[in-house]
C-alpha positions, 0 to 999 in steps of 0.5 A, spaced: 499 499 499 502 506 498 500 513 498 504 518 493 503 525 494 506 530 489 505 537 486 509 541 492 514 546 490 517 553 491 512 559 490 511 566 491 506 569 496 499 569 492 501 563 487 497 557 486 499 550 487 495 543 486 497 537 490 496 530 488 496 524 492 495 517 488 493 511 492 496 504 490 494 497 493 488 500 496 481 503 494 482 510 495 474 511 494 472 508 501 473 511 508 475 518 509 481 522 505 484 528 508 490 533 507 495 534 513 501 539 514 506 540 518 510 547 518 517 548 521 517 547 529 509 546 529 505 540 530 502 536 524 495 539 523 489 537 519 487 541 513 481 539 510 478 532 509 473 529 504 468 523 505 462 520 501 463 526 496 463 531 502 468 536 504 469 537 512 473 541 517 477 545 512 482 549 517 480 556 518 487 558 516 486 556 509 478 556 508 476 560 502 483 559 499 484 551 499 479 546 496 480 539 497 477 534 491 478 527 489 477 522 483 475 516 485 476 513 478 483 515 478 484 513 486 486 520 487 486 526 492 487 533 490 488 539 494 488 546 490 491 551 494 490 559 491 493 565 494 498 562 498 501 565 504 508 564 507 504 561 513 502 555 508 509 553 508 509 546 510 510 539 509 503 536 506 501 529 507 495 525 504 492 520 509 486 515 509 482 513 514 478 506 514 472 510 517 467 513 513 467 519 519 469 526 519 476 525 523 481 530 524 485 526 529 491 523 526 491 517 529 485 515 526 488 515 519 492 508 517 495 510 511 500 516 509 503 519 504 511 521 504 509 528 504 510 534 499 514 540 501 510 547 499 515 553 500 512 560 500 516 566 499 514 573 501 
């Protein structure tokens, strides 16, 4: 089982990025999928999740700027990030929980991608 995250990079404030997460070895369309991030010196935090096609729990710090989506046919999860700010600099992880539940707690997630680094310069 593998979750492969990609799409990170070095951008300037105000730019956009689209993160992708492709799952192999499991059916990504069941359960709950989410993006988390860990900024330098900070704890891992929940960014946004999606279950049964419904988005939940978008963090206040990214609401209106980040959009989570999925493509079940492609077994993929995406995070569209607009109007990026230096405070968005972090390692971004995709994850899967086997429960169809609005989980924001990392231990509820059993599979994790390796992370993709987003760096936003001012």
